[in-house]
PyMOL CGO cylinders between C-alpha atoms (Angstrom):
from pymol import cmd
from pymol.cgo import CYLINDER

trace = [
    CYLINDER, -95.65, -43.81, -42.81, -97.23, -40.35, -43.74, 0.3, 1, 1, 1, 1, 1, 1,
    CYLINDER, -97.23, -40.35, -43.74, -93.62, -39.04, -44.54, 0.3, 1, 1, 1, 1, 1, 1,
    CYLINDER, -93.62, -39.04, -44.54, -92.97, -41.88, -46.52, 0.3, 1, 1, 1, 1, 1, 1,
    CYLINDER, -92.97, -41.88, -46.52, -96.05, -41.59, -48.73, 0.3, 1, 1, 1, 1, 1, 1,
    CYLINDER, -96.05, -41.59, -48.73, -95.66, -37.88, -48.94, 0.3, 1, 1, 1, 1, 1, 1,
    CYLINDER, -95.66, -37.88, -48.94, -91.95, -38.31, -50.11, 0.3, 1, 1, 1, 1, 1, 1,
    CYLINDER, -91.95, -38.31, -50.11, -93.17, -40.98, -52.73, 0.3, 1, 1, 1, 1, 1, 1,
    CYLINDER, -93.17, -40.98, -52.73, -95.77, -38.59, -53.97, 0.3, 1, 1, 1, 1, 1, 1,
    CYLINDER, -95.77, -38.59, -53.97, -93.46, -35.53, -54.28, 0.3, 1, 1, 1, 1, 1, 1,
    CYLINDER, -93.46, -35.53, -54.28, -90.70, -37.81, -55.91, 0.3, 1, 1, 1, 1, 1, 1,
    CYLINDER, -90.70, -37.81, -55.91, -93.23, -39.08, -58.49, 0.3, 1, 1, 1, 1, 1, 1,
    CYLINDER, -93.23, -39.08, -58.49, -94.53, -35.50, -59.19, 0.3, 1, 1, 1, 1, 1, 1,
    CYLINDER, -94.53, -35.50, -59.19, -90.99, -34.31, -59.72, 0.3, 1, 1, 1, 1, 1, 1,
    CYLINDER, -90.99, -34.31, -59.72, -90.22, -37.10, -62.16, 0.3, 1, 1, 1, 1, 1, 1,
    CYLINDER, -90.22, -37.10, -62.16, -93.44, -36.76, -63.93, 0.3, 1, 1, 1, 1, 1, 1,
    CYLINDER, -93.44, -36.76, -63.93, -92.90, -32.96, -64.21, 0.3, 1, 1, 1, 1, 1, 1,
    CYLINDER, -92.90, -32.96, -64.21, -89.62, -33.33, -65.64, 0.3, 1, 1, 1, 1, 1, 1,
    CYLINDER, -89.62, -33.33, -65.64, -90.68, -35.94, -68.17, 0.3, 1, 1, 1, 1, 1, 1,
    CYLINDER, -90.68, -35.94, -68.17, -93.61, -33.77, -69.21, 0.3, 1, 1, 1, 1, 1, 1,
    CYLINDER, -93.61, -33.77, -69.21, -91.91, -30.51, -69.32, 0.3, 1, 1, 1, 1, 1, 1,
    CYLINDER, -91.91, -30.51, -69.32, -89.05, -31.82, -71.26, 0.3, 1, 1, 1, 1, 1, 1,
    CYLINDER, -89.05, -31.82, -71.26, -91.09, -33.63, -73.74, 0.3, 1, 1, 1, 1, 1, 1,
    CYLINDER, -91.09, -33.63, -73.74, -90.95, -32.06, -77.25, 0.3, 1, 1, 1, 1, 1, 1,
    CYLINDER, -90.95, -32.06, -77.25, -94.66, -31.05, -77.44, 0.3, 1, 1, 1, 1, 1, 1,
    CYLINDER, -94.66, -31.05, -77.44, -94.89, -29.82, -73.79, 0.3, 1, 1, 1, 1, 1, 1,
    CYLINDER, -94.89, -29.82, -73.79, -96.66, -26.43, -73.49, 0.3, 1, 1, 1, 1, 1, 1,
    CYLINDER, -96.66, -26.43, -73.49, -97.28, -24.14, -70.60, 0.3, 1, 1, 1, 1, 1, 1,
    CYLINDER, -97.28, -24.14, -70.60, -101.05, -24.74, -70.98, 0.3, 1, 1, 1, 1, 1, 1,
    CYLINDER, -101.05, -24.74, -70.98, -100.50, -28.57, -70.26, 0.3, 1, 1, 1, 1, 1, 1,
    CYLINDER, -100.50, -28.57, -70.26, -98.54, -27.54, -67.15, 0.3, 1, 1, 1, 1, 1, 1,
    CYLINDER, -98.54, -27.54, -67.15, -101.51, -25.60, -65.80, 0.3, 1, 1, 1, 1, 1, 1,
    CYLINDER, -101.51, -25.60, -65.80, -103.66, -28.59, -65.72, 0.3, 1, 1, 1, 1, 1, 1,
    CYLINDER, -103.66, -28.59, -65.72, -101.07, -30.30, -63.50, 0.3, 1, 1, 1, 1, 1, 1,
    CYLINDER, -101.07, -30.30, -63.50, -101.06, -27.55, -60.87, 0.3, 1, 1, 1, 1, 1, 1,
    CYLINDER, -101.06, -27.55, -60.87, -103.72, -28.92, -58.48, 0.3, 1, 1, 1, 1, 1, 1,
    CYLINDER, -103.72, -28.92, -58.48, -101.71, -31.69, -57.08, 0.3, 1, 1, 1, 1, 1, 1,
    CYLINDER, -101.71, -31.69, -57.08, -98.59, -29.43, -56.53, 0.3, 1, 1, 1, 1, 1, 1,
    CYLINDER, -98.59, -29.43, -56.53, -100.82, -26.88, -55.11, 0.3, 1, 1, 1, 1, 1, 1,
    CYLINDER, -100.82, -26.88, -55.11, -101.98, -29.41, -52.68, 0.3, 1, 1, 1, 1, 1, 1,
    CYLINDER, -101.98, -29.41, -52.68, -98.56, -30.28, -51.68, 0.3, 1, 1, 1, 1, 1, 1,
    CYLINDER, -98.56, -30.28, -51.68, -97.69, -26.63, -51.23, 0.3, 1, 1, 1, 1, 1, 1,
    CYLINDER, -97.69, -26.63, -51.23, -100.75, -25.94, -49.09, 0.3, 1, 1, 1, 1, 1, 1,
    CYLINDER, -100.75, -25.94, -49.09, -99.80, -28.89, -46.67, 0.3, 1, 1, 1, 1, 1, 1,
    CYLINDER, -99.80, -28.89, -46.67, -96.26, -27.73, -46.66, 0.3, 1, 1, 1, 1, 1, 1,
    CYLINDER, -96.26, -27.73, -46.66, -97.50, -24.34, -45.57, 0.3, 1, 1, 1, 1, 1, 1,
    CYLINDER, -97.50, -24.34, -45.57, -99.86, -25.78, -43.02, 0.3, 1, 1, 1, 1, 1, 1,
    CYLINDER, -99.86, -25.78, -43.02, -97.16, -28.06, -41.54, 0.3, 1, 1, 1, 1, 1, 1,
    CYLINDER, -97.16, -28.06, -41.54, -94.38, -25.27, -41.70, 0.3, 1, 1, 1, 1, 1, 1,
    CYLINDER, -94.38, -25.27, -41.70, -92.18, -27.42, -43.87, 0.3, 1, 1, 1, 1, 1, 1,
    CYLINDER, -92.18, -27.42, -43.87, -88.65, -26.46, -45.06, 0.3, 1, 1, 1, 1, 1, 1,
    CYLINDER, -88.65, -26.46, -45.06, -86.27, -27.72, -47.80, 0.3, 1, 1, 1, 1, 1, 1,
    CYLINDER, -86.27, -27.72, -47.80, -88.95, -29.35, -49.88, 0.3, 1, 1, 1, 1, 1, 1,
    CYLINDER, -88.95, -29.35, -49.88, -87.99, -29.61, -53.47, 0.3, 1, 1, 1, 1, 1, 1,
    CYLINDER, -87.99, -29.61, -53.47, -91.23, -28.62, -55.63, 0.3, 1, 1, 1, 1, 1, 1,
    CYLINDER, -91.23, -28.62, -55.63, -92.32, -27.81, -59.05, 0.3, 1, 1, 1, 1, 1, 1,
    CYLINDER, -92.32, -27.81, -59.05, -95.48, -25.68, -59.72, 0.3, 1, 1, 1, 1, 1, 1,
    CYLINDER, -95.48, -25.68, -59.72, -96.78, -22.67, -61.31, 0.3, 1, 1, 1, 1, 1, 1,
    CYLINDER, -96.78, -22.67, -61.31, -98.52, -19.50, -60.70, 0.3, 1, 1, 1, 1, 1, 1,
    CYLINDER, -98.52, -19.50, -60.70, -99.42, -15.77, -61.87, 0.3, 1, 1, 1, 1, 1, 1,
    CYLINDER, -99.42, -15.77, -61.87, -97.08, -13.01, -60.84, 0.3, 1, 1, 1, 1, 1, 1,
    CYLINDER, -97.08, -13.01, -60.84, -99.16, -10.67, -58.65, 0.3, 1, 1, 1, 1, 1, 1,
    CYLINDER, -99.16, -10.67, -58.65, -96.48, -8.43, -57.56, 0.3, 1, 1, 1, 1, 1, 1,
    CYLINDER, -96.48, -8.43, -57.56, -92.85, -7.54, -58.39, 0.3, 1, 1, 1, 1, 1, 1,
    CYLINDER, -92.85, -7.54, -58.39, -90.67, -6.40, -55.41, 0.3, 1, 1, 1, 1, 1, 1,
    CYLINDER, -90.67, -6.40, -55.41, -87.23, -4.56, -55.19, 0.3, 1, 1, 1, 1, 1, 1,
    CYLINDER, -87.23, -4.56, -55.19, -84.19, -6.74, -55.61, 0.3, 1, 1, 1, 1, 1, 1,
    CYLINDER, -84.19, -6.74, -55.61, -82.56, -7.96, -52.43, 0.3, 1, 1, 1, 1, 1, 1,
    CYLINDER, -82.56, -7.96, -52.43, -79.03, -6.65, -52.68, 0.3, 1, 1, 1, 1, 1, 1,
    CYLINDER, -79.03, -6.65, -52.68, -77.64, -7.95, -49.30, 0.3, 1, 1, 1, 1, 1, 1,
    CYLINDER, -77.64, -7.95, -49.30, -75.15, -10.64, -49.83, 0.3, 1, 1, 1, 1, 1, 1,
    CYLINDER, -75.15, -10.64, -49.83, -76.08, -12.79, -52.98, 0.3, 1, 1, 1, 1, 1, 1,
    CYLINDER, -76.08, -12.79, -52.98, -78.47, -10.60, -55.14, 0.3, 1, 1, 1, 1, 1, 1,
    CYLINDER, -78.47, -10.60, -55.14, -81.92, -12.06, -55.53, 0.3, 1, 1, 1, 1, 1, 1,
    CYLINDER, -81.92, -12.06, -55.53, -84.74, -10.90, -57.83, 0.3, 1, 1, 1, 1, 1, 1,
    CYLINDER, -84.74, -10.90, -57.83, -87.90, -10.94, -55.82, 0.3, 1, 1, 1, 1, 1, 1,
    CYLINDER, -87.90, -10.94, -55.82, -91.62, -11.42, -56.81, 0.3, 1, 1, 1, 1, 1, 1,
    CYLINDER, -91.62, -11.42, -56.81, -94.69, -12.84, -55.35, 0.3, 1, 1, 1, 1, 1, 1,
    CYLINDER, -94.69, -12.84, -55.35, -96.87, -15.47, -57.27, 0.3, 1, 1, 1, 1, 1, 1,
    CYLINDER, -96.87, -15.47, -57.27, -100.35, -16.65, -56.68, 0.3, 1, 1, 1, 1, 1, 1,
    CYLINDER, -100.35, -16.65, -56.68, -101.17, -20.33, -57.04, 0.3, 1, 1, 1, 1, 1, 1,
    CYLINDER, -101.17, -20.33, -57.04, -104.43, -21.60, -58.55, 0.3, 1, 1, 1, 1, 1, 1,
    CYLINDER, -104.43, -21.60, -58.55, -105.55, -22.49, -55.05, 0.3, 1, 1, 1, 1, 1, 1,
    CYLINDER, -105.55, -22.49, -55.05, -105.12, -18.79, -53.85, 0.3, 1, 1, 1, 1, 1, 1,
    CYLINDER, -105.12, -18.79, -53.85, -101.92, -19.40, -51.81, 0.3, 1, 1, 1, 1, 1, 1,
    CYLINDER, -101.92, -19.40, -51.81, -99.12, -16.91, -52.55, 0.3, 1, 1, 1, 1, 1, 1,
    CYLINDER, -99.12, -16.91, -52.55, -95.46, -17.59, -52.60, 0.3, 1, 1, 1, 1, 1, 1,
    CYLINDER, -95.46, -17.59, -52.60, -92.29, -15.32, -52.59, 0.3, 1, 1, 1, 1, 1, 1,
    CYLINDER, -92.29, -15.32, -52.59, -89.90, -16.20, -55.27, 0.3, 1, 1, 1, 1, 1, 1,
    CYLINDER, -89.90, -16.20, -55.27, -86.26, -15.22, -54.38, 0.3, 1, 1, 1, 1, 1, 1,
    CYLINDER, -86.26, -15.22, -54.38, -84.16, -15.99, -57.60, 0.3, 1, 1, 1, 1, 1, 1,
    CYLINDER, -84.16, -15.99, -57.60, -80.46, -15.53, -57.36, 0.3, 1, 1, 1, 1, 1, 1,
    CYLINDER, -80.46, -15.53, -57.36, -79.42, -13.17, -60.03, 0.3, 1, 1, 1, 1, 1, 1,
    CYLINDER, -79.42, -13.17, -60.03, -75.58, -13.67, -59.15, 0.3, 1, 1, 1, 1, 1, 1,
    CYLINDER, -75.58, -13.67, -59.15, -76.03, -17.20, -60.41, 0.3, 1, 1, 1, 1, 1, 1,
    CYLINDER, -76.03, -17.20, -60.41, -78.73, -17.14, -62.97, 0.3, 1, 1, 1, 1, 1, 1,
    CYLINDER, -78.73, -17.14, -62.97, -80.08, -14.48, -65.36, 0.3, 1, 1, 1, 1, 1, 1,
    CYLINDER, -80.08, -14.48, -65.36, -82.81, -12.16, -64.35, 0.3, 1, 1, 1, 1, 1, 1,
    CYLINDER, -82.81, -12.16, -64.35, -86.25, -13.20, -65.32, 0.3, 1, 1, 1, 1, 1, 1,
    CYLINDER, -86.25, -13.20, -65.32, -87.91, -10.88, -67.68, 0.3, 1, 1, 1, 1, 1, 1,
    CYLINDER, -87.91, -10.88, -67.68, -91.54, -10.64, -66.37, 0.3, 1, 1, 1, 1, 1, 1,
    CYLINDER, -91.54, -10.64, -66.37, -94.41, -8.47, -65.51, 0.3, 1, 1, 1, 1, 1, 1,
    CYLINDER, -94.41, -8.47, -65.51, -97.50, -8.53, -63.32, 0.3, 1, 1, 1, 1, 1, 1,
    CYLINDER, -97.50, -8.53, -63.32, -99.93, -11.13, -64.72, 0.3, 1, 1, 1, 1, 1, 1,
    CYLINDER, -99.93, -11.13, -64.72, -97.33, -13.27, -66.32, 0.3, 1, 1, 1, 1, 1, 1,
    CYLINDER, -97.33, -13.27, -66.32, -97.63, -17.02, -65.83, 0.3, 1, 1, 1, 1, 1, 1,
    CYLINDER, -97.63, -17.02, -65.83, -94.51, -18.62, -64.40, 0.3, 1, 1, 1, 1, 1, 1,
    CYLINDER, -94.51, -18.62, -64.40, -93.50, -22.17, -63.82, 0.3, 1, 1, 1, 1, 1, 1,
    CYLINDER, -93.50, -22.17, -63.82, -90.86, -22.98, -61.18, 0.3, 1, 1, 1, 1, 1, 1,
    CYLINDER, -90.86, -22.98, -61.18, -88.74, -25.79, -59.80, 0.3, 1, 1, 1, 1, 1, 1,
    CYLINDER, -88.74, -25.79, -59.80, -87.08, -25.00, -56.53, 0.3, 1, 1, 1, 1, 1, 1,
    CYLINDER, -87.08, -25.00, -56.53, -86.92, -25.37, -52.83, 0.3, 1, 1, 1, 1, 1, 1,
    CYLINDER, -86.92, -25.37, -52.83, -89.85, -24.54, -50.66, 0.3, 1, 1, 1, 1, 1, 1,
    CYLINDER, -89.85, -24.54, -50.66, -89.23, -22.87, -47.18, 0.3, 1, 1, 1, 1, 1, 1,
    CYLINDER, -89.23, -22.87, -47.18, -91.93, -21.98, -44.92, 0.3, 1, 1, 1, 1, 1, 1,
    CYLINDER, -91.93, -21.98, -44.92, -92.79, -18.42, -43.80, 0.3, 1, 1, 1, 1, 1, 1,
    CYLINDER, -92.79, -18.42, -43.80, -95.93, -16.73, -42.34, 0.3, 1, 1, 1, 1, 1, 1,
    CYLINDER, -95.93, -16.73, -42.34, -97.05, -15.32, -45.46, 0.3, 1, 1, 1, 1, 1, 1,
    CYLINDER, -97.05, -15.32, -45.46, -97.31, -18.53, -47.66, 0.3, 1, 1, 1, 1, 1, 1,
    CYLINDER, -97.31, -18.53, -47.66, -93.72, -19.42, -48.19, 0.3, 1, 1, 1, 1, 1, 1,
    CYLINDER, -93.72, -19.42, -48.19, -90.68, -18.86, -50.18, 0.3, 1, 1, 1, 1, 1, 1,
    CYLINDER, -90.68, -18.86, -50.18, -89.30, -20.70, -53.34, 0.3, 1, 1, 1, 1, 1, 1,
    CYLINDER, -89.30, -20.70, -53.34, -85.49, -20.38, -53.77, 0.3, 1, 1, 1, 1, 1, 1,
    CYLINDER, -85.49, -20.38, -53.77, -82.77, -22.43, -55.40, 0.3, 1, 1, 1, 1, 1, 1,
    CYLINDER, -82.77, -22.43, -55.40, -84.45, -21.54, -58.66, 0.3, 1, 1, 1, 1, 1, 1,
    CYLINDER, -84.45, -21.54, -58.66, -80.90, -21.71, -60.33, 0.3, 1, 1, 1, 1, 1, 1,
    CYLINDER, -80.90, -21.71, -60.33, -78.15, -24.03, -61.01, 0.3, 1, 1, 1, 1, 1, 1,
    CYLINDER, -78.15, -24.03, -61.01, -75.57, -24.68, -58.25, 0.3, 1, 1, 1, 1, 1, 1,
    CYLINDER, -75.57, -24.68, -58.25, -72.12, -24.17, -59.43, 0.3, 1, 1, 1, 1, 1, 1,
    CYLINDER, -72.12, -24.17, -59.43, -70.72, -26.27, -56.49, 0.3, 1, 1, 1, 1, 1, 1,
    CYLINDER, -70.72, -26.27, -56.49, -73.15, -28.97, -57.35, 0.3, 1, 1, 1, 1, 1, 1,
    CYLINDER, -73.15, -28.97, -57.35, -74.14, -29.62, -53.76, 0.3, 1, 1, 1, 1, 1, 1,
    CYLINDER, -74.14, -29.62, -53.76, -77.74, -28.74, -54.18, 0.3, 1, 1, 1, 1, 1, 1,
    CYLINDER, -77.74, -28.74, -54.18, -80.48, -29.85, -56.96, 0.3, 1, 1, 1, 1, 1, 1,
    CYLINDER, -80.48, -29.85, -56.96, -80.36, -27.25, -59.69, 0.3, 1, 1, 1, 1, 1, 1,
    CYLINDER, -80.36, -27.25, -59.69, -83.75, -25.36, -60.14, 0.3, 1, 1, 1, 1, 1, 1,
    CYLINDER, -83.75, -25.36, -60.14, -85.28, -23.18, -62.80, 0.3, 1, 1, 1, 1, 1, 1,
    CYLINDER, -85.28, -23.18, -62.80, -87.99, -20.58, -63.77, 0.3, 1, 1, 1, 1, 1, 1,
    CYLINDER, -87.99, -20.58, -63.77, -89.94, -20.55, -66.92, 0.3, 1, 1, 1, 1, 1, 1,
    CYLINDER, -89.94, -20.55, -66.92, -91.76, -17.60, -68.00, 0.3, 1, 1, 1, 1, 1, 1,
    CYLINDER, -91.76, -17.60, -68.00, -92.84, -16.46, -71.67, 0.3, 1, 1, 1, 1, 1, 1,
    CYLINDER, -92.84, -16.46, -71.67, -91.34, -19.28, -73.39, 0.3, 1, 1, 1, 1, 1, 1,
    CYLINDER, -91.34, -19.28, -73.39, -87.92, -18.99, -71.73, 0.3, 1, 1, 1, 1, 1, 1,
    CYLINDER, -87.92, -18.99, -71.73, -86.05, -21.01, -69.13, 0.3, 1, 1, 1, 1, 1, 1,
    CYLINDER, -86.05, -21.01, -69.13, -84.02, -19.18, -66.42, 0.3, 1, 1, 1, 1, 1, 1,
    CYLINDER, -84.02, -19.18, -66.42, -81.50, -21.38, -64.55, 0.3, 1, 1, 1, 1, 1, 1,
]
cmd.load_cgo(trace, "trace")
């Protein structure tokens, strides 16, 4: 029953987020007000070691890491959510453009959460050319990367 309720909640948040973010007057500041419920979902996902959880959220870039060049190339950086949780973002730059960002930038994401001991990883922040996975994205400084 708990999993069903969580699934309904996550599905509702994803639907609502797409609807709001794609509205003509949507702004990044309005997105910030919605982060608390997503942050709670991500906090719970970390505590219960969840994988393959499709999420939308936002945070502030606190560290930019070197690219991962083994296999598919990934741009890597760490964001901090409003609740203090940190997430590694691994953005595939073979399938999507590199995100232009700097430390302190506010970023919004839609991708897949995977647990790790340091807070979790957000990946699949790009389209899937084979159309086997839900396409994700990153938004930073008014530009969408997918």
